[in-house]
N, C-alpha and C positions, 0 to 999 in steps of 0.2 A: 775481551771470557774467552771461556775455553768453555770446549765440543758439550763438555759434562753442565754446567753453568745451566749454557743451551736450550740442552737437553728438558733437567730438570724445571725451566723457570717454561716450556713449553706444553711438557706437562701439565704441568697448573694451570696453565693456561686452558687446557682441553680443560683440565677438568668443575673446574672455570663457569667456563660455556659449557657444560650436559648442567650441572646445575640451572642457567637461568634458560636456559632451555627444557629443566622439571617445571622452575617454575613459570614461567611465561604457556606450559600445556595447563597448570593451573588453576592461569587465573581462565582462561577462557574457557577453560571446563566449565569455574566456579560464573560468568558472564554468561553463559549458556541454560544452566542451574536457572538463572533471576528469572533467564529472557521463558524460562516455564519447559524444557526441558527434563525432561526427569533424569532420575539417579545414576539407576541402571542402561540410557539410551548413552550417558556421552559419551563413550567412547566410539561408537556408531556411531554420532550427528559429530566427534568433533574430526572423524573422518569429512566425512560431508563437510563438515569447512570447509578444509584445508582444495576439497573437493571445485567445491564452491568458490576459491579466491579468485582459480583458472577464469571461470562461470564467469562471473563477476568483471571481472576483468581481464580479459580477452582481448588480446589486440595491442594491447601498454604494453611497460615499459617494466618487467618481472622487478628494476631495480629499485621502483619507483618505493617508499617510506608508505608501511601501512598501521597508520596512524588511530586517533579515535571514531573516525570520522566511518572507514574505511570498512575497523572492525566489524561495526554496523550493519553498515551495508549491505556484511557480507553475511550475518544473520537475519535480515529482514530478506537477502533472498530466501537463507534455511524454507524460515516463516514461510512466504509460499510456495516453495518447494517444494517439501515437507511438511502442509503444518503438521503429519499423523506426531510429531514427531514436543510437538509444543503445545499443552494442556493450559488450562488456570485455574 
């Protein structure tokens, strides 16, 4: 393979990763919304979620996979620590 072809493939892969990251962010927003977070609070709670990952899994291997149960665990942690964002 030549360098130009490899560069193009790398650029395409980077674009795909950005698109996947945006889709994951949207899915997290949807999960938080259905957990009771108001739309206007989603950006703040997404930031709290990212901090919450460190708080919930402190001392654990950072390379561990985050599956369904881990996501729920972090959201439950946020409900306890920041109940004002979780209305009914």
